[in-house]
C-alpha angles and dihedrals in degrees: 000000000000133000121218119178090348093304126108113241123229095021131101112273119198112170112226118210088218102093141077140185121299116241113280113280092004110151123210109247107150140061117203119201116209137172127216139170128175115235095018113275092000112119141189101040131113094242095107091053091047090049092052089048094048089243102109116130100230092198091069095083136012091234089063091070087070093057103033095108097044121106109200141154141167130208092239140018118197109199124211089264092055092254113149125219120183119206105171131031110250093242091059129078111255117198101238111111105051116186101005147141137203127179091348094309119117128214101037091196086078095065109015143086114226120215118187120200115203100241146079136271090246101041135079121254123233127259090240090054092054092048092050093043092051093048093046093047092051090052092048092050090052093049098040103038097188088070110094130166088267087059096059112095141162122246086249090060096055096037104033115183090017102060134031103183141154081028139215094292094061106108104227094174093052090048100045094041089059099047 
């Protein structure tokens, strides 16, 4: 993997409209790991991509009525197969963290990179997802040198009580030992 102008090369890039500029002189110093599936615990569709692109047909599932007014994105989605889709350039502010705090700084969207894993808080992730996530994280740490292993957190860590992803079945040791 290689990053050119804040975009991964040789991956699918679909620009989400759900982003804006980071605050002036704000450096990237955090990776936030999320999990998402649409509908919940249903995998291998294009519904996540459509959601991040504001093109999801909300009539397809009753759960979608709960999220129909939400505008969200992440920098990266890693599908169950390990396939990577980028939605927002890394130097831009993706809308993934919501109300959040890390090291005394609020609004983690301002200084973080959001990575969504296709999955659920209470389900295991795939081998291919771990391999891709480890490789991607290593590249991000090389490109954005303020990101260290201590600056890689789950959504649950930066929004405790509000979020639970990536969930208890995410293998943090396996991930961080291979970055």
